[in-house]
TITOR-979123 format. One record per residue (C-alpha): residue number from 1; residue in three letters; x, y, z. Coordinates in pm, 1 decimal. Example, Ala and Ser with C-alpha at 12.3 -4.5 7.8 and 13.67 -1.06 7.14 Angstrom:
! residues 2
<fimi resi="1" resn="ALA" east="1230.0" north="-450.0" up="780.0"/>
<fimi resi="2" resn="SER" east="1367.0" north="-106.0" up="714.0"/>
This chain:
! residues 284
<fimi resi="1" resn="MET" east="11590.8" north="13689.7" up="11440.0"/>
<fimi resi="2" resn="PHE" east="11478.1" north="13503.9" up="11768.0"/>
<fimi resi="3" resn="ARG" east="11526.9" north="13661.2" up="12150.5"/>
<fimi resi="4" resn="LYS" east="11623.9" north="13528.2" up="12454.0"/>
<fimi resi="5" resn="ILE" east="11373.3" north="13475.1" up="12725.2"/>
<fimi resi="6" resn="ASN" east="11631.4" north="13535.1" up="13025.4"/>
<fimi resi="7" resn="TRP" east="11355.9" north="13397.7" up="13305.7"/>
<fimi resi="8" resn="LYS" east="11524.8" north="13207.6" up="13573.5"/>
<fimi resi="9" resn="ARG" east="11251.1" north="13002.7" up="13740.2"/>
<fimi resi="10" resn="SER" east="11275.6" north="12656.3" up="13938.9"/>
<fimi resi="11" resn="GLY" east="11051.3" north="12375.3" up="13894.0"/>
<fimi resi="12" resn="LYS" east="10954.9" north="12044.6" up="13970.5"/>
<fimi resi="13" resn="ASN" east="10691.7" north="11815.0" up="13889.5"/>
<fimi resi="14" resn="LEU" east="10331.2" north="11887.0" up="14022.4"/>
<fimi resi="15" resn="ASP" east="10123.6" north="11670.1" up="14116.1"/>
<fimi resi="16" resn="ARG" east="9759.7" north="11696.6" up="13955.6"/>
<fimi resi="17" resn="ALA" east="9592.5" north="11954.5" up="14249.5"/>
<fimi resi="18" resn="GLY" east="9893.4" north="12165.8" up="14275.2"/>
<fimi resi="19" resn="LEU" east="9927.0" north="12240.7" up="13903.1"/>
<fimi resi="20" resn="LEU" east="9544.8" north="12318.2" up="13890.2"/>
<fimi resi="21" resn="THR" east="9648.6" north="12565.0" up="14124.4"/>
<fimi resi="22" resn="VAL" east="9903.1" north="12722.7" up="13950.5"/>
<fimi resi="23" resn="LEU" east="9776.5" north="12675.7" up="13622.3"/>
<fimi resi="24" resn="ALA" east="9440.5" north="12910.0" up="13770.3"/>
<fimi resi="25" resn="VAL" east="9609.4" north="13188.2" up="13828.4"/>
<fimi resi="26" resn="TRP" east="9801.3" north="13170.0" up="13495.2"/>
<fimi resi="27" resn="LEU" east="9430.8" north="13129.3" up="13343.3"/>
<fimi resi="28" resn="ILE" east="9293.6" north="13439.9" up="13489.0"/>
<fimi resi="29" resn="LEU" east="9596.6" north="13629.7" up="13357.2"/>
<fimi resi="30" resn="ILE" east="9562.5" north="13526.8" up="12989.8"/>
<fimi resi="31" resn="LEU" east="9165.3" north="13486.0" up="13000.3"/>
<fimi resi="32" resn="GLN" east="9097.9" north="13783.4" up="12823.6"/>
<fimi resi="33" resn="ILE" east="9341.8" north="13748.6" up="12576.8"/>
<fimi resi="34" resn="CYS" east="9197.2" north="13391.9" up="12466.4"/>
<fimi resi="35" resn="PRO" east="8896.4" north="13315.2" up="12723.3"/>
<fimi resi="36" resn="VAL" east="8734.9" north="13022.8" up="12516.2"/>
<fimi resi="37" resn="HIS" east="9131.5" north="12835.0" up="12510.7"/>
<fimi resi="38" resn="ALA" east="9160.8" north="12924.3" up="12881.1"/>
<fimi resi="39" resn="GLN" east="8854.5" north="12740.3" up="12943.0"/>
<fimi resi="40" resn="SER" east="8900.8" north="12456.6" up="12758.6"/>
<fimi resi="41" resn="VAL" east="9250.1" north="12384.6" up="12883.7"/>
<fimi resi="42" resn="LEU" east="9146.7" north="12378.6" up="13265.6"/>
<fimi resi="43" resn="ALA" east="8843.3" north="12159.9" up="13168.8"/>
<fimi resi="44" resn="ARG" east="9105.3" north="11924.2" up="12998.6"/>
<fimi resi="45" resn="LEU" east="9324.6" north="11915.4" up="13265.8"/>
<fimi resi="46" resn="THR" east="9065.8" north="11869.8" up="13554.4"/>
<fimi resi="47" resn="SER" east="8928.5" north="11595.4" up="13355.8"/>
<fimi resi="48" resn="LEU" east="9265.4" north="11397.6" up="13282.7"/>
<fimi resi="49" resn="LYS" east="9259.3" north="11142.6" up="13514.7"/>
<fimi resi="50" resn="THR" east="9600.9" north="11000.4" up="13568.3"/>
<fimi resi="51" resn="GLY" east="9888.6" north="10884.9" up="13801.8"/>
<fimi resi="52" resn="ALA" east="10120.6" north="11044.9" up="13608.5"/>
<fimi resi="53" resn="PRO" east="10347.4" north="11357.4" up="13680.2"/>
<fimi resi="54" resn="ILE" east="10237.7" north="11675.0" up="13496.7"/>
<fimi resi="55" resn="SER" east="10502.0" north="11905.1" up="13382.2"/>
<fimi resi="56" resn="SER" east="10479.5" north="12270.5" up="13346.5"/>
<fimi resi="57" resn="ILE" east="10723.0" north="12430.8" up="13098.1"/>
<fimi resi="58" resn="VAL" east="10962.4" north="12741.4" up="13064.0"/>
<fimi resi="59" resn="VAL" east="11030.9" north="12916.1" up="12690.6"/>
<fimi resi="60" resn="VAL" east="11404.0" north="12943.8" up="12664.0"/>
<fimi resi="61" resn="ASN" east="11427.4" north="13071.2" up="12316.8"/>
<fimi resi="62" resn="VAL" east="11200.3" north="13202.4" up="12050.6"/>
<fimi resi="63" resn="TYR" east="11270.8" north="13176.6" up="11674.7"/>
<fimi resi="64" resn="PRO" east="11115.4" north="13259.7" up="11364.9"/>
<fimi resi="65" resn="HIS" east="10877.6" north="13039.5" up="11205.9"/>
<fimi resi="66" resn="ASP" east="10691.0" north="13077.3" up="10861.7"/>
<fimi resi="67" resn="PRO" east="10311.3" north="13139.8" up="10971.9"/>
<fimi resi="68" resn="ALA" east="10205.2" north="12978.3" up="10607.6"/>
<fimi resi="69" resn="ASN" east="10346.4" north="12640.8" up="10696.8"/>
<fimi resi="70" resn="PHE" east="10094.9" north="12358.3" up="10756.0"/>
<fimi resi="71" resn="THR" east="10327.5" north="12206.0" up="11014.1"/>
<fimi resi="72" resn="GLN" east="10297.6" north="11819.4" up="11036.0"/>
<fimi resi="73" resn="GLY" east="10646.9" north="11715.8" up="11116.3"/>
<fimi resi="74" resn="LEU" east="10936.9" north="11857.2" up="11261.3"/>
<fimi resi="75" resn="PHE" east="11314.1" north="11737.7" up="11374.0"/>
<fimi resi="76" resn="PHE" east="11638.8" north="11891.4" up="11426.0"/>
<fimi resi="77" resn="HIS" east="11990.5" north="11740.5" up="11275.0"/>
<fimi resi="78" resn="GLN" east="12311.5" north="11913.8" up="11263.7"/>
<fimi resi="79" resn="GLY" east="12219.2" north="12284.6" up="11371.6"/>
<fimi resi="80" resn="TYR" east="11897.6" north="12259.4" up="11119.5"/>
<fimi resi="81" resn="PHE" east="11518.9" north="12236.5" up="11114.6"/>
<fimi resi="82" resn="TYR" east="11365.9" north="11988.5" up="10886.6"/>
<fimi resi="83" resn="GLU" east="10990.3" north="12000.4" up="10859.1"/>
<fimi resi="84" resn="SER" east="10701.0" north="11838.4" up="10686.7"/>
<fimi resi="85" resn="THR" east="10407.9" north="12061.3" up="10597.9"/>
<fimi resi="86" resn="GLY" east="10090.8" north="11955.9" up="10458.8"/>
<fimi resi="87" resn="LEU" east="9742.8" north="12014.1" up="10281.3"/>
<fimi resi="88" resn="HIS" east="9718.4" north="11937.7" up="9941.0"/>
<fimi resi="89" resn="GLY" east="9928.6" north="12129.3" up="9669.0"/>
<fimi resi="90" resn="ARG" east="10119.1" north="12271.0" up="9966.3"/>
<fimi resi="91" resn="SER" east="10293.0" north="11970.1" up="10099.5"/>
<fimi resi="92" resn="PHE" east="10657.4" north="12027.7" up="10125.3"/>
<fimi resi="93" resn="LEU" east="10997.0" north="11894.5" up="10270.0"/>
<fimi resi="94" resn="TYR" east="11178.2" north="12186.3" up="10418.4"/>
<fimi resi="95" resn="ARG" east="11545.9" north="12210.3" up="10558.6"/>
<fimi resi="96" resn="LYS" east="11509.6" north="12602.6" up="10767.3"/>
<fimi resi="97" resn="ASP" east="11822.4" north="12775.1" up="10910.6"/>
<fimi resi="98" resn="ILE" east="11675.5" north="12799.2" up="11295.8"/>
<fimi resi="99" resn="LYS" east="11795.5" north="13198.2" up="11364.9"/>
<fimi resi="100" resn="THR" east="11620.9" north="13351.7" up="11056.7"/>
<fimi resi="101" resn="GLY" east="11345.9" north="13090.1" up="10969.1"/>
<fimi resi="102" resn="LYS" east="11460.0" north="13094.7" up="10612.7"/>
<fimi resi="103" resn="THR" east="11454.6" north="12803.7" up="10366.4"/>
<fimi resi="104" resn="LEU" east="11788.5" north="12676.1" up="10258.1"/>
<fimi resi="105" resn="GLN" east="11598.3" north="12367.4" up="10084.0"/>
<fimi resi="106" resn="LYS" east="11279.0" north="12255.9" up="9975.9"/>
<fimi resi="107" resn="VAL" east="11112.8" north="11975.2" up="9771.9"/>
<fimi resi="108" resn="LYS" east="10735.2" north="11987.1" up="9686.8"/>
<fimi resi="109" resn="ILE" east="10523.3" north="11646.4" up="9654.0"/>
<fimi resi="110" resn="ALA" east="10252.9" north="11602.6" up="9435.0"/>
<fimi resi="111" resn="GLN" east="9923.5" north="11726.3" up="9463.5"/>
<fimi resi="112" resn="GLU" east="9729.5" north="11421.1" up="9554.4"/>
<fimi resi="113" resn="TYR" east="9968.1" north="11393.7" up="9848.3"/>
<fimi resi="114" resn="PHE" east="9882.9" north="11570.5" up="10176.9"/>
<fimi resi="115" resn="GLY" east="10214.2" north="11537.4" up="10376.2"/>
<fimi resi="116" resn="GLU" east="10244.4" north="11426.7" up="10761.6"/>
<fimi resi="117" resn="GLY" east="10548.5" north="11300.2" up="10974.1"/>
<fimi resi="118" resn="LEU" east="10905.0" north="11346.2" up="10917.1"/>
<fimi resi="119" resn="ALA" east="11171.7" north="11138.1" up="11085.3"/>
<fimi resi="120" resn="LEU" east="11548.0" north="11093.5" up="11014.3"/>
<fimi resi="121" resn="LEU" east="11700.2" north="10750.6" up="11006.2"/>
<fimi resi="122" resn="LYS" east="12108.0" north="10643.1" up="10840.8"/>
<fimi resi="123" resn="ASN" east="12085.3" north="10925.9" up="10621.2"/>
<fimi resi="124" resn="LYS" east="11773.8" north="10881.6" up="10497.4"/>
<fimi resi="125" resn="ILE" east="11439.5" north="11089.4" up="10559.3"/>
<fimi resi="126" resn="TYR" east="11120.4" north="10941.5" up="10522.4"/>
<fimi resi="127" resn="GLN" east="10803.5" north="11144.6" up="10506.2"/>
<fimi resi="128" resn="LEU" east="10441.0" north="11004.0" up="10563.9"/>
<fimi resi="129" resn="THR" east="10126.9" north="11107.8" up="10377.1"/>
<fimi resi="130" resn="TRP" east="9812.4" north="11092.6" up="10578.8"/>
<fimi resi="131" resn="LYS" east="9554.2" north="10885.7" up="10362.2"/>
<fimi resi="132" resn="SER" east="9709.8" north="10763.3" up="10044.5"/>
<fimi resi="133" resn="GLY" east="9962.0" north="10470.9" up="10197.8"/>
<fimi resi="134" resn="ILE" east="10253.6" north="10590.2" up="10088.3"/>
<fimi resi="135" resn="VAL" east="10591.0" north="10691.6" up="10281.1"/>
<fimi resi="136" resn="PHE" east="10844.1" north="10914.5" up="10021.3"/>
<fimi resi="137" resn="VAL" east="11192.9" north="10841.3" up="10131.0"/>
<fimi resi="138" resn="TYR" east="11531.8" north="11061.2" up="10088.6"/>
<fimi resi="139" resn="ASP" east="11821.8" north="11131.9" up="10075.4"/>
<fimi resi="140" resn="SER" east="11926.8" north="11384.0" up="10326.2"/>
<fimi resi="141" resn="GLN" east="12198.2" north="11569.4" up="10192.5"/>
<fimi resi="142" resn="THR" east="12050.5" north="11616.7" up="9827.1"/>
<fimi resi="143" resn="PHE" east="11696.0" north="11553.8" up="9885.5"/>
<fimi resi="144" resn="GLN" east="11638.2" north="11320.6" up="9582.9"/>
<fimi resi="145" resn="THR" east="11371.9" north="11096.5" up="9594.1"/>
<fimi resi="146" resn="SER" east="11542.9" north="10740.6" up="9687.0"/>
<fimi resi="147" resn="GLY" east="11217.6" north="10529.2" up="9710.8"/>
<fimi resi="148" resn="ARG" east="10869.3" north="10504.3" up="9841.6"/>
<fimi resi="149" resn="MET" east="10702.5" north="10234.7" up="10065.7"/>
<fimi resi="150" resn="LYS" east="10328.3" north="10143.8" up="10079.8"/>
<fimi resi="151" resn="TYR" east="10160.0" north="10073.2" up="10447.2"/>
<fimi resi="152" resn="GLU" east="9819.2" north="10059.7" up="10521.0"/>
<fimi resi="153" resn="GLY" east="9576.0" north="10322.7" up="10707.8"/>
<fimi resi="154" resn="GLU" east="9681.6" north="10656.1" up="10790.7"/>
<fimi resi="155" resn="GLY" east="10007.5" north="10823.2" up="10855.8"/>
<fimi resi="156" resn="TRP" east="9996.2" north="11100.5" up="11140.1"/>
<fimi resi="157" resn="GLY" east="10378.7" north="11122.5" up="11332.5"/>
<fimi resi="158" resn="LEU" east="10658.3" north="10967.9" up="11279.2"/>
<fimi resi="159" resn="THR" east="11014.0" north="10921.1" up="11472.1"/>
<fimi resi="160" resn="SER" east="11321.8" north="10684.5" up="11488.0"/>
<fimi resi="161" resn="ASP" east="11499.8" north="10505.4" up="11792.3"/>
<fimi resi="162" resn="GLY" east="11817.1" north="10479.6" up="11609.7"/>
<fimi resi="163" resn="ARG" east="11747.2" north="10122.8" up="11489.9"/>
<fimi resi="164" resn="HIS" east="11345.3" north="10134.4" up="11383.2"/>
<fimi resi="165" resn="LEU" east="11095.8" north="10411.0" up="11279.7"/>
<fimi resi="166" resn="LEU" east="10803.9" north="10477.8" up="11495.1"/>
<fimi resi="167" resn="MET" east="10488.0" north="10597.3" up="11357.3"/>
<fimi resi="168" resn="SER" east="10139.4" north="10737.4" up="11463.1"/>
<fimi resi="169" resn="ASN" east="9775.7" north="10702.0" up="11336.7"/>
<fimi resi="170" resn="GLY" east="9578.3" north="10920.0" up="11553.6"/>
<fimi resi="171" resn="SER" east="9495.6" north="10609.8" up="11780.1"/>
<fimi resi="172" resn="SER" east="9612.8" north="10466.1" up="12079.5"/>
<fimi resi="173" resn="THR" east="9877.7" north="10259.1" up="11892.5"/>
<fimi resi="174" resn="ILE" east="10222.6" north="10351.6" up="11808.5"/>
<fimi resi="175" resn="THR" east="10349.0" north="10123.1" up="11543.1"/>
<fimi resi="176" resn="ILE" east="10743.9" north="10008.0" up="11512.7"/>
<fimi resi="177" resn="ARG" east="10827.0" north="9969.6" up="11151.5"/>
<fimi resi="178" resn="GLU" east="11156.4" north="9842.7" up="10961.9"/>
<fimi resi="179" resn="PRO" east="11308.8" north="10123.4" up="10800.0"/>
<fimi resi="180" resn="ASP" east="11426.5" north="9895.5" up="10461.3"/>
<fimi resi="181" resn="SER" east="11071.5" north="9793.3" up="10436.5"/>
<fimi resi="182" resn="PHE" east="10807.0" north="9965.2" up="10647.1"/>
<fimi resi="183" resn="LYS" east="10705.7" north="9637.4" up="10751.6"/>
<fimi resi="184" resn="VAL" east="10504.4" north="9637.4" up="11085.8"/>
<fimi resi="185" resn="VAL" east="10781.3" north="9486.1" up="11394.7"/>
<fimi resi="186" resn="ARG" east="10519.0" north="9524.0" up="11687.8"/>
<fimi resi="187" resn="LYS" east="10294.7" north="9759.4" up="11770.3"/>
<fimi resi="188" resn="ILE" east="10282.1" north="9976.6" up="12097.2"/>
<fimi resi="189" resn="ASP" east="9930.9" north="10019.1" up="12264.9"/>
<fimi resi="190" resn="VAL" east="9977.5" north="10338.0" up="12492.9"/>
<fimi resi="191" resn="LEU" east="9799.2" north="10348.0" up="12818.9"/>
<fimi resi="192" resn="ASP" east="9764.1" north="10560.9" up="13091.3"/>
<fimi resi="193" resn="GLY" east="9674.6" north="10332.6" up="13376.8"/>
<fimi resi="194" resn="ASN" east="9431.3" north="10108.8" up="13195.9"/>
<fimi resi="195" resn="ARG" east="9291.7" north="10389.4" up="12993.3"/>
<fimi resi="196" resn="PRO" east="9395.5" north="10412.2" up="12607.2"/>
<fimi resi="197" resn="VAL" east="9521.1" north="10743.2" up="12526.3"/>
<fimi resi="198" resn="ASP" east="9384.4" north="10834.5" up="12199.7"/>
<fimi resi="199" resn="GLY" east="9487.5" north="11124.8" up="11937.2"/>
<fimi resi="200" resn="LEU" east="9857.0" north="11028.1" up="11928.4"/>
<fimi resi="201" resn="ASN" east="9988.2" north="11272.0" up="11676.2"/>
<fimi resi="202" resn="GLU" east="10377.8" north="11388.1" up="11616.5"/>
<fimi resi="203" resn="LEU" east="10652.2" north="11202.9" up="11752.9"/>
<fimi resi="204" resn="GLU" east="10999.6" north="11256.6" up="11882.0"/>
<fimi resi="205" resn="PHE" east="11189.9" north="11032.7" up="12080.7"/>
<fimi resi="206" resn="ILE" east="11337.3" north="11185.1" up="12364.9"/>
<fimi resi="207" resn="LYS" east="11625.6" north="11051.6" up="12611.0"/>
<fimi resi="208" resn="GLY" east="11513.4" north="10657.3" up="12582.8"/>
<fimi resi="209" resn="GLU" east="11136.1" north="10810.6" up="12593.7"/>
<fimi resi="210" resn="ILE" east="10866.4" north="10819.1" up="12334.4"/>
<fimi resi="211" resn="TRP" east="10691.7" north="11171.3" up="12373.7"/>
<fimi resi="212" resn="ALA" east="10341.3" north="11234.2" up="12179.3"/>
<fimi resi="213" resn="HIS" east="10116.3" north="11580.8" up="12120.7"/>
<fimi resi="214" resn="ILE" east="9804.8" north="11475.8" up="12164.2"/>
<fimi resi="215" resn="PHE" east="9566.3" north="11618.3" up="11840.0"/>
<fimi resi="216" resn="THR" east="9392.6" north="11926.4" up="11917.5"/>
<fimi resi="217" resn="GLU" east="9525.3" north="11932.4" up="12311.5"/>
<fimi resi="218" resn="ASP" east="9837.2" north="12198.5" up="12384.4"/>
<fimi resi="219" resn="MET" east="9944.9" north="11841.5" up="12610.0"/>
<fimi resi="220" resn="ILE" east="10255.0" north="11589.6" up="12518.1"/>
<fimi resi="221" resn="VAL" east="10246.6" north="11221.1" up="12667.8"/>
<fimi resi="222" resn="ARG" east="10563.9" north="11053.5" up="12750.7"/>
<fimi resi="223" resn="ILE" east="10559.3" north="10688.3" up="12678.5"/>
<fimi resi="224" resn="SER" east="10742.4" north="10406.8" up="12765.8"/>
<fimi resi="225" resn="PRO" east="10847.5" north="10239.6" up="12449.4"/>
<fimi resi="226" resn="LYS" east="10915.8" north="9897.2" up="12627.4"/>
<fimi resi="227" resn="SER" east="10585.6" north="9931.2" up="12803.8"/>
<fimi resi="228" resn="GLY" east="10327.1" north="10143.5" up="12611.2"/>
<fimi resi="229" resn="ARG" east="10283.8" north="10311.6" up="12955.0"/>
<fimi resi="230" resn="VAL" east="10255.7" north="10693.5" up="13019.7"/>
<fimi resi="231" resn="VAL" east="10535.0" north="10790.6" up="13255.0"/>
<fimi resi="232" resn="GLY" east="10432.5" north="11187.3" up="13250.9"/>
<fimi resi="233" resn="TRP" east="10254.9" north="11470.3" up="13117.3"/>
<fimi resi="234" resn="ILE" east="10376.6" north="11800.1" up="12999.0"/>
<fimi resi="235" resn="ASP" east="10131.8" north="12086.7" up="12990.3"/>
<fimi resi="236" resn="LEU" east="10219.2" north="12362.1" up="12692.7"/>
<fimi resi="237" resn="SER" east="9944.6" north="12600.5" up="12698.4"/>
<fimi resi="238" resn="VAL" east="10179.3" north="12842.8" up="12820.6"/>
<fimi resi="239" resn="LEU" east="10270.8" north="12878.3" up="12484.2"/>
<fimi resi="240" resn="ARG" east="9934.1" north="13076.4" up="12338.0"/>
<fimi resi="241" resn="SER" east="10044.2" north="13330.1" up="12580.4"/>
<fimi resi="242" resn="TYR" east="10373.9" north="13439.5" up="12372.8"/>
<fimi resi="243" resn="LEU" east="10146.0" north="13420.6" up="11982.1"/>
<fimi resi="244" resn="PRO" east="10019.2" north="13750.8" up="11851.4"/>
<fimi resi="245" resn="GLN" east="9690.3" north="13830.8" up="11982.2"/>
<fimi resi="246" resn="ASN" east="9549.7" north="13825.1" up="11633.8"/>
<fimi resi="247" resn="ALA" east="9751.6" north="13539.6" up="11490.5"/>
<fimi resi="248" resn="GLN" east="9516.4" north="13276.7" up="11287.3"/>
<fimi resi="249" resn="VAL" east="9691.8" north="12966.0" up="11404.9"/>
<fimi resi="250" resn="ASP" east="9607.0" north="12563.4" up="11400.3"/>
<fimi resi="251" resn="VAL" east="9694.4" north="12338.4" up="11645.1"/>
<fimi resi="252" resn="ILE" east="10039.3" north="12223.3" up="11796.7"/>
<fimi resi="253" resn="ASN" east="10194.6" north="11988.8" up="11552.2"/>
<fimi resi="254" resn="GLY" east="10587.6" north="11994.4" up="11546.1"/>
<fimi resi="255" resn="LEU" east="10799.7" north="11844.1" up="11827.0"/>
<fimi resi="256" resn="ALA" east="11214.7" north="11846.8" up="11777.4"/>
<fimi resi="257" resn="TYR" east="11520.0" north="11730.2" up="12002.9"/>
<fimi resi="258" resn="ASP" east="11880.3" north="11840.4" up="11968.9"/>
<fimi resi="259" resn="ALA" east="12055.4" north="11539.8" up="12173.7"/>
<fimi resi="260" resn="LYS" east="12361.9" north="11718.4" up="12175.0"/>
<fimi resi="261" resn="GLU" east="12268.7" north="12049.5" up="12323.4"/>
<fimi resi="262" resn="LYS" east="11970.4" north="11864.2" up="12506.6"/>
<fimi resi="263" resn="ARG" east="11745.1" north="12099.7" up="12388.3"/>
<fimi resi="264" resn="ILE" east="11337.5" north="12059.1" up="12307.8"/>
<fimi resi="265" resn="PHE" east="11142.6" north="12235.3" up="12006.0"/>
<fimi resi="266" resn="VAL" east="10772.6" north="12291.6" up="11958.0"/>
<fimi resi="267" resn="THR" east="10586.9" north="12490.5" up="11697.8"/>
<fimi resi="268" resn="GLY" east="10208.7" north="12456.9" up="11541.9"/>
<fimi resi="269" resn="LYS" east="10040.0" north="12470.5" up="11228.7"/>
<fimi resi="270" resn="LEU" east="10033.2" north="12821.0" up="11077.7"/>
<fimi resi="271" resn="TRP" east="10247.9" north="12897.0" up="11419.7"/>
<fimi resi="272" resn="PRO" east="10440.7" north="13195.3" up="11346.5"/>
<fimi resi="273" resn="ASN" east="10720.0" north="13076.7" up="11604.8"/>
<fimi resi="274" resn="VAL" east="10898.6" north="12779.4" up="11674.1"/>
<fimi resi="275" resn="PHE" east="10937.7" north="12762.0" up="12048.9"/>
<fimi resi="276" resn="GLU" east="11299.1" north="12627.7" up="12295.3"/>
<fimi resi="277" resn="ILE" east="11092.3" north="12480.0" up="12598.9"/>
<fimi resi="278" resn="GLN" east="11257.9" north="12350.2" up="12923.9"/>
<fimi resi="279" resn="VAL" east="11028.3" north="12088.8" up="13089.5"/>
<fimi resi="280" resn="ALA" east="11063.6" north="12185.3" up="13513.7"/>
<fimi resi="281" resn="GLY" east="11138.9" north="11894.2" up="13699.0"/>
<fimi resi="282" resn="HIS" east="11278.5" north="11725.1" up="13376.2"/>
<fimi resi="283" resn="ALA" east="11683.4" north="11699.3" up="13280.3"/>
<fimi resi="284" resn="ASN" east="11669.0" north="11771.2" up="12892.7"/>
């Protein structure tokens, strides 16, 4: 079952110096739990040269997640989580009950494919593969495969703006694609000032912005879909303090949005929980 976090905190977007002060206090508290990670987070934020605001988060709810799932993609639809997992022989598409984490529906993809990003558009689910250049298309109700399409390069994250599919490949470029053919419509080069933002991974379209995990970092970058400019950063490092001390977890990967209730969810590869978060100073 999930547990409710009753903390009530007010927060505002912090400037870089302010965030580092707050973070330094928090890092001291968790240093004994995970000293290497705490030091790496501080180093990352110290080196993050940005004019965009950096926001902290508050955990609102904690939900169960299968720690065996190598999460690559996540979205929320009609009260359920839909999840794509990776690794050869362990790549699935799932529909999950949020409160219990129970699998309600699943389909396994063939051994030779490594599942990646996942998106829903017009009653169809699209699931990327990492290096095979194949996107699988499913009926969102039955999970029956309705087709597959090809693309060049690697597939990482996937989301939809309601009209097109938006895809990442681990670089600083997001590719906009037609859902019926997967042909490229245009490309967005993501820049923070004049600096390309590399490592774009799992994607989610939230209130007119593209949100992207940065691969291997506990950070989300908020991106303007029109210009590709960074409009903000979100520090997720506090989530590590909610994980069991001996949990064998991998990187954060899994970002979903409930547009109706304005809820944001985050998880990671092999994580035992999905976290519902609020971003300080940002109306979900």
